[in-house]
C-alpha positions as CSV (number, residue, x, y, z in Angstrom):
1,M,-0.1,-0.1,-0.3
2,N,1.5,3.4,-1.1
3,F,1.7,6.6,1.0
4,K,-1.6,7.9,-0.9
5,E,-3.5,4.8,-0.2
6,L,-2.6,4.6,3.6
7,V,-3.4,8.5,4.0
8,E,-7.0,7.4,2.3
9,K,-7.2,4.5,4.2
10,K,-6.7,6.4,7.6
11,N,-9.2,9.5,6.8
12,D,-11.6,6.6,6.0
13,L,-11.1,5.0,9.4
14,I,-11.5,8.2,11.1
15,T,-14.9,9.2,9.2
16,R,-16.2,5.6,10.4
17,A,-15.4,6.4,13.8
18,E,-17.0,10.1,13.6
19,E,-20.0,8.5,12.1
20,T,-20.2,6.0,15.1
21,L,-19.6,8.7,17.8
22,N,-22.0,11.1,16.1
23,K,-24.9,8.7,15.9
24,A,-24.5,7.9,19.7
25,K,-24.5,11.5,20.6
26,E,-27.9,12.2,18.2
27,E,-29.4,9.4,20.1
28,K,-28.3,10.6,23.3
29,R,-27.1,7.0,24.6
30,E,-23.9,5.5,25.4
31,L,-21.9,3.5,23.1
32,T,-22.7,-0.2,22.8
33,D,-20.4,-3.0,23.5
34,D,-20.1,-3.6,19.7
35,E,-19.4,0.1,19.1
36,M,-16.7,0.3,21.8
37,A,-14.9,-2.9,20.3
38,E,-15.1,-1.3,17.0
39,L,-13.8,2.3,17.7
40,A,-11.2,0.6,19.8
41,E,-10.3,-1.7,16.6
42,I,-10.2,1.5,14.4
43,R,-7.9,3.5,16.8
44,D,-5.5,0.7,16.9
45,N,-5.3,0.6,13.0
46,V,-5.2,4.6,12.8
47,R,-2.2,4.6,15.3
48,K,-0.4,1.9,13.1
49,I,-1.0,3.8,9.5
50,I,0.1,7.1,11.6
51,E,3.4,5.1,12.8
52,T,3.8,3.8,9.3
53,L,3.7,7.4,7.8
54,K,5.7,8.7,10.1
55,L,8.6,6.6,9.5
56,D,7.9,7.0,5.8
57,D,8.4,10.6,6.3
58,D,11.6,10.0,8.3
59,F,13.5,8.0,5.8
60,R,12.3,10.4,2.9
61,A,13.9,13.1,5.2
62,L,17.1,11.3,5.4
63,D,17.2,10.5,1.8
64,Q,16.5,13.6,0.8
65,K,18.6,15.9,3.3
66,P,21.4,16.9,1.3
67,L,19.5,18.4,-1.4
68,E,16.9,20.2,1.0
69,K,15.2,23.3,0.0
70,K,13.3,25.9,2.2
71,E,9.7,25.8,1.8
72,D,8.9,29.2,-0.2
73,N,5.6,30.3,1.9
74,T,6.1,33.9,-0.1
75,P,2.4,34.9,-1.2
76,T,1.8,34.8,-4.6
77,E,0.8,37.9,-6.9
78,G,-2.7,37.5,-6.1
79,G,-1.8,37.7,-2.2
80,E,-2.7,33.8,-2.0
81,K,-0.5,31.6,0.1
82,P,1.6,28.7,-1.7
83,M,-0.2,25.2,-1.7
84,D,2.4,24.0,1.3
85,A,1.2,27.1,3.6
86,K,-2.7,25.9,2.6
87,K,-1.9,22.3,3.5
88,Q,-0.7,23.0,6.7
89,E,-3.5,25.5,7.8
90,Q,-5.9,22.7,6.7
91,E,-3.9,20.0,8.7
92,Q,-3.9,22.3,11.9
93,R,-7.7,23.0,11.4
94,S,-8.4,19.5,11.0
95,L,-6.2,18.9,14.3
96,E,-8.2,21.7,16.2
97,E,-11.5,20.3,15.0
98,S,-10.6,16.9,16.2
99,E,-9.5,17.8,19.2
100,R,-12.6,19.9,19.8
101,M,-14.8,16.9,19.1
102,A,-12.7,14.4,21.2
103,F,-13.1,17.2,24.2
104,E,-16.9,17.3,23.8
105,N,-17.3,13.9,23.5
106,Y,-15.5,12.9,26.7
107,I,-17.1,15.4,28.7
108,R,-20.8,14.2,27.4
109,G,-19.7,10.8,28.3
110,Y,-19.8,9.4,24.6
111,V,-16.2,8.4,25.1
112,V,-15.0,6.2,28.2
113,N,-11.5,6.3,27.7
114,E,-9.1,8.9,26.5
115,R,-8.2,9.0,22.8
116,A,-4.5,9.1,22.2
117,G,-3.0,12.2,20.8
118,E,-6.4,14.0,21.9
119,L,-6.9,13.6,25.6
120,T,-4.1,12.3,28.0
121,K,-4.7,10.4,31.1
122,A,-4.7,12.3,34.6
123,D,-5.1,11.0,38.0
124,N,-8.9,11.9,38.6
125,G,-9.8,12.6,34.9
126,A,-8.0,13.8,31.5
127,V,-6.0,16.6,30.7
128,I,-7.9,18.6,27.7
129,P,-6.0,19.4,24.5
130,T,-3.5,21.6,23.7
131,T,-5.7,23.6,21.3
132,I,-8.6,24.1,23.7
133,A,-6.3,25.2,26.5
134,N,-4.5,27.8,24.0
135,Q,-7.8,29.2,23.4
136,I,-8.6,29.7,27.1
137,I,-5.1,31.6,27.3
138,K,-6.1,33.7,24.2
139,K,-9.0,34.8,26.1
140,V,-7.7,35.5,29.6
141,Y,-5.0,37.8,27.5
142,D,-8.4,39.3,25.6
143,I,-10.0,40.1,28.6
144,C,-7.6,41.2,31.0
145,P,-5.9,44.3,29.6
146,I,-3.7,44.8,32.8
147,L,-2.0,41.4,32.1
148,E,-1.7,42.1,28.3
149,L,-0.1,45.6,28.4
150,S,2.1,44.3,31.3
151,T,5.9,43.2,30.6
152,K,5.2,39.3,30.2
153,Y,7.5,36.2,30.8
154,N,6.3,33.0,29.9
155,V,8.9,30.7,31.3
156,K,9.0,27.9,34.4
157,G,10.7,28.1,37.5
158,N,12.1,31.1,39.2
159,L,13.0,34.7,36.9
160,D,15.5,37.1,38.7
161,L,15.1,40.6,36.5
162,P,18.0,42.9,36.8
163,Y,17.5,46.7,37.3
164,Y,19.7,49.6,38.1
165,D,19.2,51.2,41.3
166,E,19.4,55.3,40.7
167,T,18.8,55.9,44.5
168,G,22.7,56.4,45.0
169,G,22.8,58.5,41.8
170,K,22.4,58.3,37.9
171,I,24.8,57.0,35.4
172,T,26.5,60.7,34.3
173,V,27.9,61.6,31.3
174,A,30.3,64.3,31.2
175,Y,33.2,66.1,29.4
176,A,36.6,64.3,29.9
177,D,40.2,65.5,29.8
178,E,42.9,63.3,28.7
179,F,44.6,61.8,31.6
180,S,41.5,62.6,34.2
181,P,39.3,60.2,35.5
182,L,35.3,60.4,35.1
183,A,33.3,61.2,38.3
184,S,31.0,58.4,39.2
185,K,27.9,57.6,41.0
186,I,27.3,54.9,43.6
187,G,24.1,53.6,41.7
188,K,24.2,49.7,41.6
189,F,22.3,46.8,39.8
190,K,19.8,44.8,42.0
191,S,17.3,42.4,40.5
192,I,13.6,41.5,41.3
193,N,12.7,37.7,41.7
194,L,9.6,36.1,40.2
195,T,8.6,32.8,41.1
196,G,6.1,30.6,40.1
197,F,2.8,30.3,42.7
198,L,0.6,27.6,41.7
199,A,-3.1,28.5,41.3
200,G,-6.1,26.5,40.4
201,A,-9.2,27.5,38.8
202,L,-12.5,25.2,39.3
203,S,-15.8,25.5,37.2
204,K,-18.8,22.9,37.9
205,I,-21.1,22.1,34.8
206,S,-24.3,21.0,35.2
207,R,-25.0,17.6,33.8
208,S,-28.8,19.0,32.7
209,L,-26.4,21.4,30.6
210,I,-24.1,18.6,29.4
211,N,-27.0,16.3,28.3
212,N,-28.6,19.4,26.3
213,A,-27.4,18.5,22.5
214,Q,-27.6,22.1,21.6
215,F,-25.7,23.5,24.4
216,N,-22.2,24.3,23.1
217,I,-20.1,22.9,26.0
218,V,-16.3,23.7,24.3
219,D,-17.3,27.4,24.2
220,F,-18.8,27.3,27.8
221,V,-15.6,25.5,29.5
222,V,-13.4,28.1,27.7
223,T,-15.1,30.9,28.4
224,E,-15.8,29.9,32.1
225,M,-12.2,29.3,32.7
226,S,-10.7,32.3,31.2
227,E,-13.1,34.5,33.0
228,A,-12.3,33.0,36.4
229,I,-8.2,33.0,35.8
230,K,-8.9,36.7,34.5
231,R,-10.8,37.7,37.7
232,F,-8.1,36.0,39.9
233,I,-5.0,37.4,38.1
234,E,-6.2,41.0,38.0
235,H,-7.2,40.6,41.5
236,E,-3.5,39.9,42.2
237,L,-2.1,42.4,39.7
238,L,-3.9,45.6,41.6
239,I,-4.3,44.0,45.0
240,G,-1.7,41.2,45.5
241,T,-1.7,38.7,48.5
242,T,0.7,38.8,51.3
243,S,3.6,36.3,51.2
244,K,2.3,35.6,47.6
245,V,2.0,37.9,44.4
246,E,2.7,41.1,45.1
247,G,1.6,42.9,42.1
248,L,1.1,46.7,42.0
249,S,0.4,46.6,45.6
250,T,4.4,47.6,46.8
251,L,4.1,50.6,44.2
252,T,6.1,53.5,46.0
253,N,5.6,56.7,43.2
254,T,2.1,58.0,45.2
255,V,0.3,60.9,45.2
256,T,-2.1,61.4,48.1
257,T,-5.4,63.2,48.0
258,A,-6.2,66.1,50.4
259,S,-9.6,64.7,51.3
260,G,-10.3,60.9,52.2
261,T,-13.9,61.0,50.3
262,A,-13.4,63.3,47.1
263,I,-10.8,63.4,44.2
264,T,-10.0,66.7,42.6
265,A,-8.9,67.7,39.0
266,D,-5.8,69.1,40.4
267,E,-4.9,65.7,42.1
268,L,-5.5,63.8,38.7
269,I,-3.2,66.2,37.0
270,D,-0.7,65.5,39.6
271,L,-0.7,61.9,39.2
272,Q,-0.8,62.2,35.7
273,D,2.7,63.8,36.0
274,A,4.0,61.9,38.7
275,V,4.9,59.5,35.7
276,K,7.5,60.9,33.3
277,D,7.0,62.1,30.0
278,A,9.2,59.4,28.7
279,Y,6.7,56.7,29.7
280,Q,3.2,58.7,28.9
281,N,2.9,56.8,25.5
282,G,0.8,53.9,26.4
283,A,-0.3,54.9,30.0
284,I,-3.8,54.1,31.1
285,W,-5.8,55.1,34.0
286,I,-7.3,52.1,36.5
287,M,-10.2,52.6,38.8
288,S,-13.2,51.2,40.0
289,P,-16.6,51.9,38.0
290,K,-17.9,53.7,41.1
291,T,-14.7,55.8,40.8
292,R,-15.1,56.7,37.3
293,T,-18.6,57.5,37.9
294,A,-17.4,60.1,40.4
295,L,-15.0,61.3,38.1
296,R,-17.6,61.7,35.1
297,K,-18.7,65.0,37.2
298,L,-15.5,66.6,37.1
299,K,-15.1,69.7,35.1
300,D,-12.4,71.9,34.2
301,N,-12.4,76.1,34.6
302,E,-14.1,76.4,31.5
303,G,-16.9,73.8,32.3
304,R,-15.7,70.9,29.9
305,Y,-15.8,67.2,31.7
306,L,-12.6,65.7,32.2
307,L,-13.7,62.4,31.5
308,N,-15.0,61.9,27.9
309,N,-16.4,59.2,25.8
310,D,-14.0,58.3,23.2
311,I,-14.9,55.6,20.7
312,S,-11.2,55.5,19.7
313,S,-10.0,54.5,23.2
314,P,-9.9,50.6,23.6
315,F,-12.3,51.0,26.6
316,G,-14.5,53.5,25.6
317,T,-13.3,56.6,27.7
318,T,-10.3,58.8,28.0
319,L,-9.4,61.0,31.0
320,L,-6.9,63.8,30.4
321,G,-6.1,62.3,26.8
322,K,-5.5,58.7,28.2
323,P,-8.0,55.6,28.2
324,V,-9.6,54.6,31.1
325,Y,-10.0,51.0,32.1
326,A,-12.6,50.2,35.0
327,S,-12.1,47.1,37.1
328,D,-14.0,45.4,39.8
329,N,-11.4,44.5,41.6
330,M,-10.0,48.1,42.2
331,P,-11.3,49.7,45.6
332,D,-14.1,52.8,45.5
333,I,-13.0,56.2,46.7
334,G,-12.7,55.6,50.5
335,V,-10.1,56.7,53.5
336,S,-7.0,55.3,53.0
337,Q,-7.8,53.4,49.7
338,T,-5.5,53.1,46.6
339,A,-8.3,54.5,44.4
340,I,-6.4,54.8,40.9
341,Y,-3.3,53.7,39.5
342,Y,-2.1,55.7,36.3
343,G,0.8,54.9,34.2
344,N,2.5,52.8,31.4
345,M,1.9,48.9,32.4
346,K,5.1,47.7,31.0
347,G,6.4,48.8,34.2
348,L,5.0,46.0,35.9
349,A,6.5,42.5,35.3
350,T,4.7,39.4,35.4
351,K,5.5,35.7,34.9
352,F,2.3,33.9,33.4
353,N,3.2,30.2,32.4
354,E,1.2,29.8,29.7
355,A,1.5,25.6,29.4
356,I,-1.8,25.8,31.7
357,N,-3.1,22.1,32.7
358,V,-6.9,21.9,32.2
359,E,-8.4,18.5,33.4
360,V,-11.8,17.2,33.2
361,L,-13.3,15.7,36.5
362,R,-16.1,13.4,35.3
363,E,-16.4,11.4,38.1
364,K,-15.4,13.6,41.2
365,Y,-18.6,15.4,41.6
366,A,-21.4,12.8,40.1
367,D,-22.8,13.3,43.5
368,E,-23.8,17.0,42.7
369,H,-24.9,15.8,39.4
370,A,-22.0,17.9,37.6
371,V,-18.8,17.7,35.8
372,G,-15.9,19.5,37.3
373,V,-13.4,21.4,34.9
374,I,-10.1,22.6,36.7
375,G,-7.1,24.9,35.6
376,W,-4.0,24.7,36.9
377,F,-1.4,27.8,36.1
378,E,1.9,29.3,37.6
379,F,1.7,33.4,38.5
380,D,3.9,35.8,39.9
381,S,4.0,39.7,39.3
382,K,6.1,42.5,40.8
383,V,7.0,46.0,40.1
384,Q,9.8,46.1,37.7
385,D,10.0,49.9,37.1
386,A,8.5,52.0,39.4
387,Q,8.9,55.2,37.3
388,Q,6.4,54.1,34.9
389,I,3.2,53.9,37.3
390,A,2.0,56.1,40.0
391,K,-1.0,55.6,42.2
392,L,-3.4,57.8,44.2
393,V,-4.2,57.2,47.6
394,M,-6.9,58.7,49.5
395,A,-6.3,60.6,52.5
396,G,-6.3,58.6,56.2
397,K,-8.5,60.1,59.0
C-alpha cells in the first residue's frame, strides 16, 4: 500500500469513527459494546498507519537531506498563500476540530476512554487538548488588559530580573580631559525575583446542560475558565496577596489626596505628571466603576468634563487624553484606599506560564450531578520599574 493509499485509509477510518460517535450523540445514548470494540479496533489501526507514515517521512527526509530546500511561503501575486502553506493550515484546522470533538465527547460521556493524541490520562480524569488550553489563554489576554499590557515572561521556575537602582545617583555623562578620571555615582544593579505560585480555577458544569445537545459545551468551558482565571489574575495584579503575588501593591510612586472621600482635578493632574514623559505613551488609568462615575462629574475651569466618551479608546472613555479601564477589583473612593493607578503597565513584570494544565473531572462531582473542569497555572508579578506607574491614595482619617 503506497503513501496516498495509507492516508486515504486513515481518513476513511477516522470518518467511520466520527459517524459512530455522532450517531450515539444524536440518539443521546452511550456506546454499545460492539461500537466500543469497533472504535478500539479503528483507533489501533489509525495508530499503526500514523506510525507507518511517520517512518516513511523520516526515511524520505534522510534520503533527501543533502538536497533539502527551504519551503517558499511567500504569497503569490494575488496575495494567495502557496499550496504548502495552505496544506499546513488545513491540517492544523483538522487537528483542532478533531481535538475539540474528542473533548466534547469525553465530557458528554460518549467516549469512556481517552483517545491517544487528543486526551491524556490524569489521576482523576483527563487533561484537555493543547488547542483548547490555548483558546483559554488567548481569551484571558483578550479580557485582562492589565496582563496583556504588562511586561510578560512565559517561563517555568524562578526568574531574576536585573534593574539599575538610581537611589545612589544616576549614571552620568560628562566632558573629559585626557589623563583625568571620570566622576561616577554609587548606583548599582539589583534584581527582582519572580517565582511560580501555583493557582487553580475550578468550574462545575451541570449535567443537565451537558445532556442538552444544543449546548455548546466547548465554548462554555473556554469562557468560564478564562473569566475565572482573569478575575484571579487581575485581583493579584492590582491588590496582591501577602507572601504571594505582590503586583502593584508595593508601588512607592504615590500622590495623596487632601480628602479621604473626594478627588479633585488638580490631584488627577498631579498623578498623571508623577509619571515621566518618557513613559506617557501607552499609559492608562485604572479605577473602579464607581470611581469612574465620580470622575465623570469633574469639570475644568471652562465647564468641560474631564472624562469623555471616546470611540478611539480601547475602553470607550478617556481622562486627560488617556484611556480609562474600570476594574471591579479596584477599591472605591474611601479613606486610605488606593483609588487609582496611572501609568504604563510595562513597568509591571508578570510571569505567566502559558502551559496551563486543564483537567476534566467527570466522576468527582457525580453526587452533585455535575462535571468539574479545573485549570492549573503558575503566576507571579512585581513592579519592575516604579517610574512608569503611579498611584493615587486617599487621605487617612
